[in-house]
C-alpha positions as CSV (number, residue, x, y, z in Angstrom):
1,M,-25.7,11.0,0.5
2,S,-24.8,11.8,-3.1
3,D,-22.2,10.1,-5.2
4,R,-19.7,13.0,-5.4
5,L,-17.2,10.7,-7.1
6,A,-19.5,10.2,-10.0
7,V,-20.0,13.9,-10.4
8,A,-16.2,14.5,-10.2
9,A,-15.6,11.8,-12.8
10,D,-18.1,13.4,-15.2
11,E,-16.4,16.7,-14.8
12,L,-13.0,15.1,-15.4
13,V,-14.1,13.7,-18.7
14,Q,-14.9,17.2,-19.8
15,V,-11.4,18.5,-18.8
16,C,-9.4,15.5,-19.9
17,S,-10.9,14.4,-23.2
18,D,-8.3,11.6,-23.7
19,L,-9.0,10.1,-20.2
20,Q,-8.0,6.5,-20.0
21,E,-8.6,5.7,-16.3
22,I,-9.0,7.2,-12.9
23,V,-6.4,5.1,-11.1
24,R,-6.6,6.6,-7.6
25,V,-9.2,8.4,-5.6
26,D,-8.9,9.6,-1.9
27,A,-10.9,11.7,0.4
28,D,-9.6,13.8,3.3
29,D,-11.3,14.5,6.6
30,E,-13.1,17.5,5.1
31,G,-14.4,15.5,2.2
32,V,-12.1,16.9,-0.5
33,L,-11.5,14.3,-3.2
34,T,-8.2,13.8,-4.9
35,L,-8.1,12.1,-8.2
36,T,-5.2,10.7,-10.2
37,A,-6.1,10.4,-13.9
38,V,-4.1,8.6,-16.6
39,C,-4.7,10.3,-19.9
40,A,-3.3,9.4,-23.3
41,S,-0.6,12.0,-23.1
42,S,0.2,12.2,-19.4
43,T,-0.9,11.6,-15.8
44,R,-2.7,14.5,-14.2
45,W,-3.9,15.3,-10.7
46,F,-7.1,16.9,-9.5
47,T,-9.0,17.8,-6.3
48,Y,-12.8,18.1,-6.2
49,D,-14.7,20.1,-3.5
50,D,-17.5,22.7,-3.4
51,R,-15.5,24.8,-5.9
52,G,-15.6,22.0,-8.4
53,L,-12.7,20.2,-10.1
54,I,-9.3,21.8,-9.8
55,E,-6.1,20.6,-11.4
56,R,-3.1,20.3,-9.2
57,F,0.6,20.5,-10.2
58,P,3.4,19.0,-8.1
59,E,5.8,21.9,-8.4
60,R,3.1,24.3,-7.2
61,D,1.9,22.3,-4.1
62,A,2.2,24.8,-1.2
63,K,1.7,22.0,1.4
64,L,4.8,20.1,0.2
65,P,8.1,22.0,0.7
66,L,9.8,19.8,-2.0
67,A,7.7,21.7,-4.6
68,A,9.8,24.8,-4.1
69,R,13.0,22.8,-4.8
70,L,11.6,21.4,-7.9
71,Q,11.1,24.9,-9.3
72,T,14.9,25.1,-9.5
73,E,15.7,21.5,-10.4
74,N,16.0,20.2,-13.9
75,G,15.5,16.6,-15.2
76,W,12.8,15.5,-12.7
77,R,9.9,13.1,-13.4
78,V,7.0,12.3,-11.1
79,L,6.8,8.8,-9.9
80,S,4.0,9.2,-7.4
81,Y,2.0,12.3,-6.2
82,R,-0.8,12.7,-3.7
83,P,-1.7,16.4,-3.7
84,G,-1.0,18.0,-0.3
85,R,0.4,14.8,1.2
86,R,3.3,13.2,-0.6
87,L,5.5,13.5,-3.7
88,V,8.0,11.2,-5.2
89,V,10.2,12.2,-8.1
90,L,13.0,10.8,-10.1
91,V,15.8,13.3,-10.6
92,T,18.5,12.8,-13.2
93,R,21.6,15.0,-13.4
94,G,24.7,15.3,-15.6
95,E,25.1,15.6,-19.3
96,R,25.0,11.9,-19.7
97,H,22.4,11.3,-17.0
98,E,25.0,9.5,-14.9
99,R,23.4,10.5,-11.5
100,T,19.9,9.4,-10.8
101,N,18.2,9.7,-7.4
102,V,14.7,9.4,-6.0
103,F,13.4,12.4,-3.9
104,K,10.5,11.7,-1.6
105,G,8.8,14.8,-0.3
106,H,6.6,15.0,2.8
107,R,4.4,17.5,4.5
108,K,6.0,19.8,7.1
109,L,7.6,18.1,10.1
110,R,7.0,14.6,8.6
111,S,10.4,13.8,6.9
112,A,12.4,13.3,10.1
113,R,10.2,10.4,11.2
114,A,10.4,8.9,7.8
115,A,14.2,9.1,7.9
116,V,14.2,7.2,11.2
117,S,12.0,4.4,9.8
118,Q,14.2,4.2,6.8
119,G,17.2,3.8,9.1
120,V,15.6,0.9,10.9
121,A,14.8,-0.8,7.5
122,E,18.4,-0.4,6.3
123,G,19.6,-1.9,9.6
124,A,17.4,-5.0,9.0
125,M,18.8,-5.2,5.5
126,R,22.3,-5.4,6.9
127,R,21.2,-8.2,9.2
128,G,19.9,-10.3,6.3
129,A,16.5,-9.0,5.3
130,F,15.6,-7.9,1.8
131,R,17.3,-5.2,-0.2
132,V,16.3,-1.6,0.7
133,P,17.0,1.6,-1.3
134,R,19.7,3.4,0.7
135,L,19.0,6.8,2.1
136,L,21.7,9.2,0.7
137,G,20.5,12.5,2.3
138,H,17.8,14.3,4.2
139,D,16.9,17.8,3.0
140,G,15.2,19.1,6.1
141,L,14.5,22.5,4.5
142,H,12.3,20.9,1.8
143,E,11.1,18.0,4.0
144,A,12.6,15.5,1.5
145,L,14.5,12.2,1.7
146,I,17.0,11.5,-1.1
147,F,17.4,7.8,-2.0
148,E,19.6,5.8,-4.3
149,F,17.7,4.7,-7.5
150,L,17.3,1.0,-7.9
151,A,17.1,0.1,-11.5
152,G,15.4,-3.2,-10.9
153,R,11.8,-4.0,-11.9
154,E,8.6,-4.9,-10.1
155,V,8.2,-8.6,-9.8
156,E,5.5,-10.1,-12.1
157,L,2.9,-12.5,-10.6
158,G,3.1,-15.4,-12.9
159,P,4.2,-19.0,-11.9
160,E,7.8,-18.1,-12.7
161,S,7.9,-15.9,-9.6
162,V,7.1,-18.7,-7.2
163,P,10.7,-19.3,-6.0
164,L,11.2,-15.6,-5.5
165,Y,8.1,-15.4,-3.4
166,A,9.4,-18.2,-1.2
167,R,12.6,-16.2,-0.7
168,L,10.4,-13.1,0.1
169,G,8.7,-15.0,2.9
170,A,12.1,-16.1,4.4
171,K,13.5,-12.5,4.1
172,L,10.3,-11.2,5.8
173,A,10.8,-13.6,8.7
174,V,14.3,-12.1,9.1
175,F,12.9,-8.6,9.0
176,Q,10.2,-9.3,11.5
177,G,12.8,-10.7,14.0
178,D,15.0,-7.7,14.0
179,E,15.8,-7.1,17.7
180,N,17.2,-3.5,17.1
181,A,13.8,-1.8,16.6
182,R,12.3,-1.9,20.1
183,D,11.7,1.8,20.2
184,I,9.4,1.8,17.1
185,G,5.8,2.3,18.0
186,V,3.3,-0.6,18.2
187,F,0.4,-0.9,15.7
188,A,-2.2,-3.1,17.3
189,W,-5.5,-4.7,16.1
190,R,-7.4,-1.7,17.5
191,D,-5.3,0.5,15.2
192,E,-6.2,-1.8,12.3
193,L,-9.9,-1.3,13.0
194,E,-9.4,2.5,13.2
195,V,-7.9,2.4,9.7
196,L,-11.0,0.7,8.5
197,E,-13.2,3.4,10.1
198,R,-11.2,6.1,8.3
199,W,-11.6,4.4,5.0
200,K,-15.3,3.8,5.7
201,K,-15.7,7.6,6.2
202,K,-13.8,8.3,3.0
203,V,-16.0,6.1,0.9
204,L,-19.2,7.5,2.4
205,E,-18.0,11.0,1.8
206,A,-17.2,10.2,-1.8
207,T,-20.0,7.9,-2.8
208,G,-22.6,7.8,-0.1
209,T,-22.7,4.0,0.0
210,L,-20.5,1.1,1.2
211,P,-20.0,-2.2,-0.8
212,H,-22.8,-4.7,-0.3
213,G,-22.4,-6.8,2.8
214,W,-19.4,-4.7,4.1
215,T,-21.1,-3.4,7.3
216,E,-22.2,-6.9,8.4
217,T,-18.8,-8.4,7.7
218,H,-17.0,-5.6,9.4
219,A,-19.2,-6.1,12.5
220,R,-18.1,-9.8,12.5
221,L,-14.4,-8.7,12.3
222,A,-14.8,-6.3,15.2
223,E,-16.5,-9.0,17.3
224,R,-13.7,-11.5,16.5
225,A,-11.1,-8.9,17.4
226,D,-12.0,-9.0,21.1
227,R,-11.2,-12.7,21.1
228,L,-8.1,-12.6,19.0
229,P,-5.1,-14.5,20.5
230,P,-2.3,-12.4,21.9
231,A,-0.1,-10.8,19.2
232,V,3.4,-11.9,18.5
233,L,5.2,-8.6,17.8
234,G,7.8,-8.1,15.1
235,L,8.9,-5.4,12.7
236,A,6.2,-4.6,10.2
237,H,6.3,-2.8,6.8
238,R,2.5,-2.1,7.2
239,D,2.0,-1.6,3.5
240,L,3.3,-4.8,2.1
241,H,1.8,-5.5,-1.3
242,D,3.0,-7.0,-4.6
243,R,3.9,-3.6,-6.2
244,Q,6.4,-2.9,-3.4
245,V,8.3,-6.1,-4.3
246,H,11.1,-5.5,-6.8
247,Q,14.0,-7.6,-8.1
248,E,17.4,-5.9,-8.1
249,D,20.5,-7.8,-9.5
250,G,18.9,-11.1,-8.4
251,E,18.0,-9.7,-4.9
252,I,14.6,-9.1,-3.5
253,A,14.1,-5.4,-2.8
254,L,11.3,-3.8,-0.9
255,L,10.3,-0.1,-1.1
256,D,8.5,2.5,1.1
257,F,8.9,2.2,4.8
258,D,7.0,5.3,5.8
259,L,4.5,3.3,7.9
260,L,7.0,1.1,9.7
261,A,5.9,-0.1,13.1
262,R,6.0,-3.1,15.4
263,A,2.9,-5.2,14.9
264,D,1.7,-8.7,14.9
265,V,3.8,-10.8,12.6
266,A,0.6,-11.9,10.9
267,L,-0.2,-8.3,9.7
268,D,2.1,-8.0,6.7
269,P,1.4,-11.5,5.5
270,G,-2.3,-11.0,5.7
271,N,-2.0,-7.8,3.6
272,L,0.1,-9.4,1.0
273,V,-2.1,-12.5,0.8
274,A,-5.2,-10.3,0.2
275,H,-3.4,-8.3,-2.5
276,L,-2.3,-11.5,-4.3
277,R,-5.8,-12.9,-4.3
278,W,-7.2,-9.6,-5.6
279,R,-4.5,-9.5,-8.4
280,G,-5.6,-13.0,-9.5
281,L,-9.1,-11.7,-10.0
282,Q,-8.0,-8.6,-11.7
283,G,-5.7,-10.5,-14.0
284,L,-3.0,-7.8,-13.6
285,H,0.8,-8.0,-13.6
286,G,0.8,-11.6,-14.9
287,A,-1.4,-13.0,-12.3
288,D,-4.4,-15.4,-12.5
289,A,-6.2,-17.2,-9.8
290,A,-3.8,-20.2,-10.0
291,S,-0.6,-18.2,-10.0
292,A,-1.8,-16.0,-7.1
293,R,-2.5,-19.1,-5.0
294,A,0.9,-20.6,-5.9
295,L,2.6,-17.3,-4.9
296,E,0.7,-17.2,-1.7
297,A,1.6,-20.8,-0.8
298,A,5.3,-20.2,-1.5
299,F,5.4,-17.0,0.4
300,L,3.8,-18.5,3.5
301,T,6.0,-21.6,3.3
302,G,9.1,-19.4,3.1
303,L,7.8,-17.3,6.1
304,G,7.8,-20.5,8.1
305,R,5.2,-19.5,10.7
306,G,2.5,-22.0,9.9
307,G,3.3,-24.2,12.9
308,E,3.5,-21.4,15.5
309,P,0.6,-21.4,18.0
310,D,-2.4,-19.3,16.9
311,F,-0.6,-17.8,13.8
312,E,-3.3,-19.2,11.5
313,K,-6.0,-17.5,13.5
314,R,-4.3,-14.1,13.5
315,L,-3.4,-14.5,9.8
316,A,-7.1,-15.1,9.0
317,F,-8.0,-12.0,11.0
318,Y,-5.5,-9.7,9.2
319,T,-6.3,-11.1,5.8
320,A,-10.0,-10.5,6.4
321,S,-9.2,-6.9,7.5
322,A,-7.1,-6.3,4.4
323,F,-9.9,-7.5,2.2
324,L,-12.4,-5.2,3.8
325,R,-9.9,-2.3,3.4
326,L,-9.2,-3.1,-0.2
327,A,-12.9,-3.3,-0.9
328,L,-13.2,0.3,0.2
329,V,-10.0,1.4,-1.6
330,Y,-11.3,0.0,-4.9
331,R,-14.8,1.2,-4.4
332,L,-13.2,4.5,-5.2
333,R,-11.6,3.3,-8.4
334,P,-14.3,3.3,-11.2
335,R,-12.7,0.5,-13.2
336,W,-13.0,-2.0,-10.3
337,S,-15.8,-0.7,-8.1
338,A,-18.3,-3.3,-9.4
339,R,-16.1,-6.2,-8.3
340,V,-15.3,-5.2,-4.7
341,T,-18.2,-7.3,-3.3
342,E,-16.1,-10.4,-4.0
343,M,-13.5,-9.2,-1.5
344,V,-16.2,-8.7,1.1
345,V,-17.2,-12.3,0.5
346,W,-13.5,-13.4,0.8
347,A,-13.3,-11.5,4.1
348,G,-16.2,-13.5,5.4
349,T,-14.6,-16.7,4.4
350,E,-11.5,-15.8,6.3
351,L,-13.6,-15.1,9.4
352,D,-15.2,-18.5,9.0
353,D,-11.7,-19.9,9.0
354,L,-10.7,-18.0,12.0
355,A,-13.7,-19.4,13.9
356,H,-12.5,-22.9,12.9
357,A,-8.9,-22.2,13.7
358,G,-7.5,-23.1,10.3
359,R,-7.2,-22.4,6.6
360,S,-6.9,-25.9,5.1
361,T,-10.6,-26.1,4.1
362,R,-10.9,-22.6,2.7
363,S,-12.0,-22.4,-0.9
364,P,-10.5,-19.8,-3.3
């Protein structure tokens, strides 16, 4: 298979002469690549297929009904955009910009489910979990949810955030134990393996190769899955990583509940632990290896599940799975693709720990 991402990146340099970084790449089931490019003057979005590189504009996206509303709105700014899939914009109104909201646009027939998930998250907040942006409205015509704007900031990953991460762990334990979400669908370990298969297909479509050692480590993970202890189910964010964690007026706030499910209570912690370790290697958002480890320890202590039967085994499994998924995600990000083999090695270490039923002897 050819490295289609490399060809697309070469074309992008010709189109965007002030290109700074390709920060996100995805591939759909038909092999169409989507690329988010940060240029000196702006962020731009592209797709790449047999027709070549095509620039995409949020307000013209026919697959996202919110685009039509943006054509009549003033004062909006893109926060996040995945062509054909999702659009998040900040909308400011009033002569003095006194009203600011976040609009999240979905594909057709997707916003109602997202509204239900948001309602469950807000219910957990009222029962003592972390702060959640409140849903103010649901524009069904344009498949958009309208949220309050939280003016807080993303939490940095230096040692100063250790107490906050301990609180995050405690708040997550409350969230997981919410008894009012029994009708939410279950996400099991088999679903986790299916996510890896989808990412594997994306990377092969885009680059033709997987990270070194990924296939062998993935086979070990699948083999371990058949002998995983029974899950302990709780409410799960399913995309819990450090950039979702904000601080708002001294409170911990968490964003983006579109993937909400009931899942093993080890799933969210495993995903966050993997992200923290990766940030330590990247050196981003104030992190280094030492601070990442300190934040991880504080978070798990606050979560308070270390003494529960088989939690450490299940945590090792979901951490290993998260490392393998992140290795694929960042294989598609040119700045970091050369470093992803380290995450494959970390996944193997987690599987070693799973085999020995503990984490105390694990090296960084």
